[in-house]
C-alpha positions in Angstrom: -6.2 -14.4 14.8 -9.4 -14.6 12.7 -10.1 -11.3 11.0 -12.1 -9.5 8.3 -10.4 -7.2 5.8 -12.7 -4.5 4.5 -11.9 -3.0 1.0 -13.5 0.4 0.8 -12.5 3.7 -1.0 -9.3 1.9 -2.2 -8.2 1.3 1.4 -8.0 -2.0 3.3 -9.2 -2.0 6.9 -8.6 -5.0 9.2 -11.0 -6.0 11.9 -10.1 -8.8 14.3 -12.9 -11.2 15.3 -12.2 -11.3 19.0 -15.9 -11.8 20.2 -18.5 -14.4 19.5 -20.3 -12.1 17.1 -19.3 -9.2 14.8 -22.1 -7.1 13.3 -21.7 -5.3 10.0 -23.7 -2.4 8.8 -24.2 1.4 8.5 -25.3 1.8 12.1 -22.5 3.3 14.3 -23.5 0.7 16.9 -22.4 -2.1 14.7 -19.1 -3.8 15.5 -17.9 -2.7 12.0 -19.5 0.5 10.8 -19.6 0.6 7.0 -20.4 4.1 5.5 -22.1 3.2 2.3 -25.6 4.1 1.2 -26.0 0.6 -0.3 -25.4 -1.2 3.0 -28.3 -1.6 5.4 -28.1 -0.3 9.0 -27.7 -3.8 10.4 -26.7 -5.7 7.3 -25.1 -9.0 8.4 -23.2 -10.7 11.2 -20.2 -13.0 11.5 -20.4 -15.4 14.4 -18.5 -18.4 15.8 -20.3 -21.7 16.4 -18.2 -24.4 18.0 -15.1 -24.7 15.7 -16.4 -22.8 12.7 -17.2 -19.2 11.6 -20.5 -18.4 9.9 -21.9 -15.3 8.2 -25.7 -14.5 8.2 -27.7 -11.8 6.5 -29.8 -9.7 8.9 -32.6 -8.8 6.5 -30.6 -6.3 4.3 -32.0 -4.6 1.3 -29.2 -5.6 -1.1 -28.4 -9.1 0.3 -25.2 -10.7 1.4 -23.0 -12.8 -0.9 -20.3 -15.3 -0.2 -17.9 -16.0 -3.1 -20.5 -14.5 -5.5 -23.5 -16.6 -4.3 -26.3 -14.9 -2.3 -26.9 -16.6 1.0 -30.3 -17.3 2.5 -29.3 -18.5 6.0 -26.2 -18.9 8.0 -23.3 -19.8 5.7 -20.0 -21.4 6.9 -16.9 -19.4 5.8 -13.3 -20.4 5.5 -10.0 -18.7 5.1 -9.9 -16.6 1.9 -13.7 -16.4 1.3 -15.0 -13.2 0.0 -18.1 -11.6 1.6 -20.0 -8.9 -0.3 -22.6 -6.6 1.3 -24.2 -4.8 -1.7 -21.1 -3.3 -3.4 -18.8 -3.5 -0.4 -16.2 -6.3 -0.4 -14.7 -8.0 2.6 -12.3 -10.9 2.9 -12.3 -13.5 5.7 -8.8 -14.6 6.9 -8.2 -17.4 9.4 -4.6 -18.5 9.4 -5.2 -20.2 12.8 -6.9 -23.0 11.0 -10.0 -23.1 13.4 -12.8 -25.0 11.8 -10.7 -26.3 8.9 -7.8 -28.5 8.2 -4.5 -27.3 9.7 -2.9 -24.7 7.5 0.4 -25.8 6.0 2.8 -23.0 5.2 4.9 -23.6 2.1 7.3 -21.2 0.5 5.7 -19.2 -2.2 7.7 -18.2 -5.2 8.0 -14.4 -5.6 5.5 -12.8 -7.9 6.6 -10.3 -10.5 6.3 -6.7 -9.2 3.3 -5.1 -10.8 2.1 -1.5 -10.6 0.0 -0.7 -7.5 -3.2 -0.1 -9.6 -3.1 -3.6 -11.0 -4.6 -4.8 -7.7 -8.2 -5.5 -8.7 -9.4 -5.8 -5.1 -8.7 -2.1 -4.6 -11.5 -1.2 -7.0 -15.1 -2.4 -7.1 -15.5 -2.6 -10.9 -17.9 -5.2 -12.3 -18.1 -6.3 -15.9 -21.5 -7.9 -16.3 -23.1 -9.7 -19.2 -25.7 -7.6 -20.9 -26.7 -8.1 -24.5 -29.3 -5.3 -24.7 -28.0 -2.6 -26.9 -31.2 -0.7 -27.3 -30.1 2.2 -25.1 -26.6 2.6 -26.7 -25.5 5.6 -28.7 -22.3 5.3 -30.6 -19.8 8.2 -30.5 -17.0 9.3 -32.8 -14.5 6.8 -34.0 -11.4 9.0 -33.8 -9.2 9.5 -30.8 -10.2 13.1 -30.5 -13.8 12.9 -31.5 -15.5 15.1 -34.0 -13.5 18.4 -33.6 -16.0 20.3 -35.7 -18.7 20.0 -33.0 -18.2 22.6 -30.3 -14.5 23.0 -31.0 -14.1 25.6 -28.3 -15.4 23.1 -25.6 -13.1 20.4 -26.9 -10.1 22.7 -26.9 -10.9 23.9 -23.4 -11.2 20.3 -22.2 -7.9 19.2 -24.0 -6.1 22.2 -22.5 -7.5 21.6 -19.1 -6.4 17.9 -19.0 -3.0 18.8 -20.6 -2.4 21.4 -17.9 -3.4 19.0 -15.1 -1.2 16.2 -16.3 1.8 18.2 -17.4 5.0 17.0 -15.8 3.5 13.9 -14.3 5.9 11.0 -14.8 4.5 8.6 -12.2 1.8 6.4 -13.9 0.1 5.6 -10.6 -0.3 9.3 -10.0 -1.3 10.1 -13.6 -4.4 7.9 -13.8 -6.2 9.3 -10.7 -5.3 12.8 -12.0 -7.2 11.9 -15.3 -10.3 11.1 -13.3 -9.9 14.2 -11.1 -9.8 16.4 -14.3 -12.8 14.6 -15.9 -14.9 15.3 -12.8 -14.1 19.0 -13.2 -14.9 18.9 -16.9 -18.2 16.9 -16.2 -19.5 18.3 -12.9 -22.5 15.9 -12.9 -20.3 12.8 -13.1 -20.7 10.6 -10.0 -18.3 7.8 -10.6 -15.5 7.0 -12.9 -12.8 4.4 -13.5 -9.9 3.7 -15.8 -9.2 0.2 -17.1 -6.0 -0.6 -19.0 -5.1 -3.6 -21.1 -2.6 -6.0 -19.5 0.3 -6.4 -22.0 0.7 -10.1 -21.0 -2.9 -11.3 -20.8 -4.7 -8.6 -22.8 -7.2 -8.5 -19.9 -8.7 -5.2 -19.0 -7.5 -4.4 -15.5 -9.0 -1.6 -13.2 -6.2 0.8 -12.5 -8.0 3.9 -11.0 -11.4 4.7 -9.6 -13.1 7.8 -8.2 -16.4 8.7 -6.5 -17.6 12.2 -6.1 -19.2 11.8 -2.7 -17.1 10.4 0.2 -18.5 7.2 1.5 -20.3 6.4 -1.7 -18.6 3.2 -2.7 -21.1 1.6 -5.0 -19.6 -0.7 -7.5 -19.0 0.7 -11.0 -20.9 -1.6 -13.3 -19.8 -2.0 -16.9 -21.7 -3.8 -19.6 -19.6 -6.5 -21.2 -21.4 -5.7 -24.5 -20.5 -2.0 -24.3 -16.9 -2.7 -23.3 -16.5 -5.2 -26.2 -17.9 -2.7 -28.7 -15.7 0.1 -27.4 -12.6 -2.0 -27.8 -13.4 -3.6 -31.1 -14.9 -0.6 -32.9 -12.6 1.9 -31.2 -15.6 4.1 -30.5 -17.2 5.8 -27.6 -20.6 4.6 -26.2 -23.3 6.6 -24.4 -25.8 4.5 -22.6 -28.8 5.0 -20.3 -29.6 1.6 -18.8 -32.0 2.3 -15.9 -34.5 -0.2 -17.3 -31.9 -3.0 -17.2 -30.6 -2.2 -13.7 -31.4 -5.0 -11.2 -32.0 -2.4 -8.5 -35.3 -1.3 -10.2 -37.2 -4.5 -9.5 -40.7 -4.1 -8.1 -39.6 -5.4 -4.7 -37.2 -2.5 -4.2 -38.1 0.7 -2.5 -38.9 3.6 -4.7 -36.4 5.6 -2.7 -33.6 3.6 -4.2 -34.6 4.4 -7.7 -31.8 6.2 -9.6 -31.5 6.7 -13.4 -28.0 5.8 -14.5 -26.3 7.4 -17.5 -22.9 6.4 -18.5 -20.2 7.0 -21.1 -17.4 4.6 -22.0 -14.6 5.7 -24.4 -11.4 4.0 -25.6 -7.9 5.3 -24.9 -6.1 4.9 -28.2 -2.4 4.6 -28.6 -0.4 6.6 -31.2 -0.9 3.5 -33.5 -4.6 3.8 -33.1 -5.0 0.7 -31.0 -7.1 0.7 -27.7 -4.8 0.4 -24.7 -7.6 1.0 -22.2 -11.0 2.6 -21.5 -12.4 5.5 -19.5 -15.8 5.1 -18.0 -17.9 7.7 -16.1 -21.5 7.7 -15.1 -24.1 9.9 -13.3 -27.1 9.1 -11.2 -28.6 12.5 -11.5 -31.9 12.2 -13.4 -31.9 15.9 -14.3 -28.4 16.0 -15.8 -28.0 13.0 -18.1 -25.1 12.8 -20.5 -25.8 13.9 -24.0 -24.1 13.2 -27.4 -22.0 16.4 -27.1 -20.7 15.1 -23.7 -19.6 11.9 -25.4 -17.8 13.7 -28.1 -16.1 15.9 -25.6 -15.0 12.9 -23.5 -13.6 11.3 -26.7 -11.4 14.4 -27.3 -10.3 14.6 -23.6 -9.6 10.8 -23.6 -7.4 11.2 -26.7 -5.2 13.7 -24.9 -5.2 11.6 -21.7 -4.0 8.6 -23.8 -1.2 10.7 -25.3 -0.1 11.9 -21.8 -0.2 8.3 -20.5 2.0 7.1 -23.4 4.4 10.0 -22.8 4.6 9.1 -19.1 5.3 5.5 -20.1 8.0 6.6 -22.5 9.5 8.9 -19.8 9.6 6.0 -17.3 11.2 3.8 -20.0 13.8 6.6 -20.7 14.6 7.0 -17.0 15.0 3.2 -16.7 17.2 3.2 -19.7 19.4 5.9 -18.2 19.6 3.9 -15.0 20.6 0.8 -17.0 23.2 2.8 -18.9 24.8 4.0 -15.7 24.8 0.4 -14.4 26.4 -0.8 -17.6 29.0 1.9 -17.3 29.8 0.6 -13.9 29.9 -3.0 -15.2 32.2 -1.9 -18.0 34.6 -0.4 -15.5 34.5 -3.5 -13.4 35.2 -5.7 -16.4 38.1 -3.5 -17.6 39.6 -3.8 -14.2 39.9 -7.6 -14.8 42.2 -6.9 -17.7 45.9 -6.1 -17.2 46.6 -2.4 -16.7 50.0 -2.9 -18.4 51.7 -5.7 -20.3 54.9 -7.4 -19.1 58.2 -5.7 -20.0 61.2 -8.0 -20.8 64.4 -7.3 -22.7 64.2 -8.5 -26.2 60.4 -8.9 -26.2 57.4 -6.8 -27.3 53.8 -7.2 -26.3 50.6 -5.6 -27.6 46.9 -6.2 -26.8 43.7 -4.5 -27.7 40.1 -5.1 -26.4 37.1 -3.6 -28.2 33.6 -4.8 -27.2 30.6 -4.7 -29.5 28.4 -3.7 -26.5 29.2 -1.9 -23.2 30.6 -5.2 -21.9 31.8 -8.3 -23.7 32.9 -11.8 -23.5 36.5 -11.6 -24.8 39.4 -12.0 -22.4 43.1 -11.7 -22.2 45.8 -11.6 -19.5 49.6 -11.4 -19.4 51.8 -11.8 -16.3 55.1 -13.1 -15.0 55.3 -16.6 -13.5 58.1 -18.7 -11.9 59.8 -15.6 -10.3 59.8 -13.6 -13.5 61.6 -16.2 -15.6 58.5 -16.9 -17.8 55.5 -15.0 -19.1 52.0 -16.4 -19.1 49.6 -15.3 -21.8 45.9 -16.3 -21.5 43.4 -15.5 -24.2 39.7 -16.4 -24.5 36.4 -15.8 -26.3 33.2 -16.6 -24.5 30.3 -17.8 -26.6 27.9 -14.9 -27.1 28.3 -11.3 -26.1 26.9 -8.7 -23.8 26.2 -9.1 -20.1 25.9 -13.0 -20.0 29.2 -13.4 -21.7 30.9 -10.8 -19.5 29.9 -12.7 -16.4 31.5 -15.9 -17.7 34.5 -13.8 -18.8 35.0 -12.6 -15.2 34.8 -16.1 -13.9 37.5 -17.5 -16.2 39.7 -14.5 -15.4 39.6 -15.5 -11.8 40.1 -19.2 -12.5 43.1 -18.6 -14.7 44.8 -16.4 -12.1 44.2 -18.9 -9.3 45.4 -22.0 -11.3 48.5 -20.3 -12.7 49.5 -19.2 -9.2 50.0 -22.8 -8.1 50.5 -24.8 -11.3 53.6 -24.5 -13.5 52.9 -27.2 -16.1 50.8 -25.8 -19.0 49.0 -29.1 -19.7 48.0 -29.6 -16.1 46.9 -25.9 -15.9 44.6 -26.2 -19.0 43.0 -29.3 -17.6 42.4 -27.7 -14.2 41.0 -24.6 -15.7 38.5 -26.6 -17.8 37.4 -28.7 -14.8 36.8 -25.7 -12.6 34.8 -24.0 -15.4 32.7 -27.1 -15.9 31.7 -26.9 -12.3 28.5 -24.9 -12.1 28.8 -24.2 -15.8 26.1 -22.3 -17.6 24.6 -24.3 -20.5 25.8 -23.0 -23.8 28.3 -20.6 -22.3 31.6 -22.3 -23.3 35.0 -20.5 -23.9 37.5 -20.9 -26.7 40.8 -20.5 -25.0 44.6 -20.3 -25.5 47.1 -20.7 -22.7 50.7 -19.9 -23.5 53.9 -19.8 -21.4 57.1 -18.3 -22.8 60.6 -18.8 -21.4 62.1 -15.3 -21.7 65.7 -16.5 -21.9 65.3 -19.3 -24.5 62.2 -18.2 -26.4 60.6 -21.6 -25.9 56.8 -21.3 -26.1 54.5 -24.0 -24.7 50.8 -23.7 -25.7 47.5 -25.4 -25.1 44.5 -24.6 -27.2 40.8 -25.3 -26.3 38.6 -24.8 -29.3 40.3 -21.5 -30.4 42.0 -20.6 -33.7 45.7 -21.6 -33.9 48.4 -18.9 -33.3 49.6 -17.1 -36.5 53.3 -16.6 -36.6 55.2 -14.4 -39.0 58.6 -15.8 -39.6 61.7 -13.8 -40.4 61.4 -14.7 -44.2 58.0 -13.0 -44.3 56.0 -16.3 -44.5 53.1 -16.9 -42.1 52.3 -20.2 -40.4 49.6 -21.4 -38.1 50.9 -23.1 -35.0 49.1 -25.5 -32.6 46.4 -26.7 -35.0 47.2 -30.4 -34.2 46.5 -30.1 -30.5 43.2 -28.1 -30.5 40.8 -29.6 -28.0 37.1 -28.9 -27.2 36.3 -25.4 -25.8 36.6 -24.8 -22.0 33.5 -25.7 -20.1 32.1 -28.3 -22.4 33.4 -31.6 -21.1 34.8 -32.1 -17.6 38.0 -34.3 -17.6 38.8 -33.7 -21.3 42.5 -34.7 -21.9 44.0 -31.5 -23.4 47.5 -31.7 -25.0 50.2 -29.1 -25.4 52.9 -28.4 -27.9 56.1 -26.3 -27.9 58.0 -24.1 -30.3 60.9 -21.7 -30.0 60.2 -18.2 -31.1 63.2 -16.9 -33.0 64.4 -13.3 -33.0 62.3 -11.3 -35.4 59.3 -13.6 -35.3 55.9 -12.1 -34.4 52.9 -14.0 -33.1 49.2 -13.0 -33.4 46.2 -14.4 -31.4 42.8 -13.0 -32.3 39.1 -13.6 -31.7 36.5 -14.2 -34.5 35.5 -10.6 -34.1 38.5 -9.9 -36.4 38.1 -12.7 -39.0 34.3 -12.4 -39.1 34.1 -8.6 -39.3 31.7 -7.6 -42.1 31.5 -4.7 -44.5 28.2 -3.1 -45.9 28.2 -5.7 -48.7 28.0 -8.5 -46.1 31.6 -9.7 -47.0 33.8 -11.3 -44.2 37.2 -9.9 -43.4 38.6 -13.5 -43.4 41.8 -15.2 -42.2 43.4 -14.8 -45.7 43.3 -11.1 -45.5 44.8 -11.2 -42.0 47.6 -13.5 -43.3 48.4 -11.2 -46.3 48.5 -8.2 -44.0 51.0 -10.0 -41.7 53.2 -10.9 -44.6 53.3 -7.3 -45.7 54.5 -6.1 -42.3 58.1 -5.5 -41.5 58.1 -8.0 -38.6 59.5 -7.8 -35.1 57.3 -4.9 -34.0 54.3 -6.1 -32.1 52.9 -2.7 -31.3 53.0 -1.5 -34.9 51.5 -4.7 -36.3 48.7 -4.7 -33.8 47.7 -1.2 -34.7 47.9 -2.0 -38.4 45.5 -5.0 -38.0 43.0 -2.9 -36.1 43.1 -0.1 -38.6 42.6 -2.5 -41.5 39.6 -4.2 -39.9 37.9 -0.9 -39.4 38.8 0.2 -42.9 37.3 -3.0 -44.3 34.1 -2.6 -42.2 33.7 0.9 -43.8 31.3 2.2 -41.1 29.3 -0.9 -40.6 28.5 -1.4 -36.9 30.7 -3.9 -35.0 28.7 -7.1 -34.4 31.2 -9.0 -32.2 33.9 -8.2 -29.7 37.3 -7.6 -31.4 40.4 -8.6 -29.3 43.9 -9.2 -30.5 47.2 -10.0 -28.8 50.5 -9.6 -30.6 53.9 -10.5 -29.2 57.4 -11.4 -30.5 61.1 -11.2 -30.1 63.0 -8.2 -31.4 
């Protein structure tokens, strides 16, 4: 259904064009009554002619505009065209496609959610080119103005706006409150608006607007010259520009003559940079703004800017708290993917420790019985990166390993299947270094496959330490589908202890930027008594933290220690 959308007083009103003609104006007899002093009684009409809609001015005082161009006769309009009657804005919508090519509906990608006051159509704020600075008066250059001039008035204004804005955390509520308070401080102000700098485009966006009299929706006009000077010089501007106002041409009625005095001041951040402007004006010829008013507005705007920044910080803090709670939940979910207890078998000891650098991490380990309890499967991995992205990949490989090992008994075939499944829908750059180990409890025979990870370190009964599996190390999991992994076997003798670790151990750093290193880990294993997995695991963790000497952990630290008594 063809319709007009009227944007007035920050509200959108929809009028369906059901008849052949729709009249627009201030007269209550018009099809669409527009309560604005700048709109004529019978201002314009929209009518249908054959297969098209047209708009025609009806001799109005301020003219009718389509897409910014003033019309002199009937003007054809199409879907999305903007119609302006004086300062009042309407939009023509015609999704039926009458009088135009058929409308093709295509999926539109979702737009980023932006604050409600970023919708420029809600506010009639015009920034016009104007190079005449003869009526400008520059104010104070500090955020709080010249405090030595009428300090009692400034203190009262600052206290009043601080009281009005206290406890306001919603930014969309804060900005209109700023204007409400300014209208109390400046009782002769007629119109006001707040523009804030968009952090992405640096464009000044109207975020709040206020008129003292209901139904008075005349556009707030800002001089581009003034706005530029306010932002560049970080100063307030007082201007009386009646002589430059287009409404005062000789052809206009003397009844429409109004003298406009305005003030525009910057909202400065704590770093002293302009993050927005406040503009207020008056049309009362007997109560024009003075230099003291400008200095007072600067002081009030300084406090308003501080309240705005505090509200933003509060919103950020609340969002951070929400994120922290969500991360705590994510940490709990990830911990649930790890085994709650390690296998218990006569003659064997197992130990594992998982310590993430952030709330969640990308390291992974698992240990469970296979082949009816005759063998134990150990899986160990380190996802490239850390934090949330790595944790998601970690959760996936945990599921894949469990599924594959439920149905596949051969270690070589299992590693290859795990790799192929992880390559399916793989995330670029998110590979996993991985170790799969299956131990025969009765014989001590260990079969391992290694995909890009460090070899297993084994402490023999004579105290020497060897690295096992280096010759069969393949590419990390998730890099190349169909890669032919190999496996190797070795019998773990009674008294031997094996260690698998992530690079969070070997690459731990101290305040002097020195690495913990594999050599230190090897010497530590040599010095151990052997055959006690739990004790050795705790000694390694303690030594890594001692070496770091208080330096923050920069990677996940995970170790698994196992051996025969």
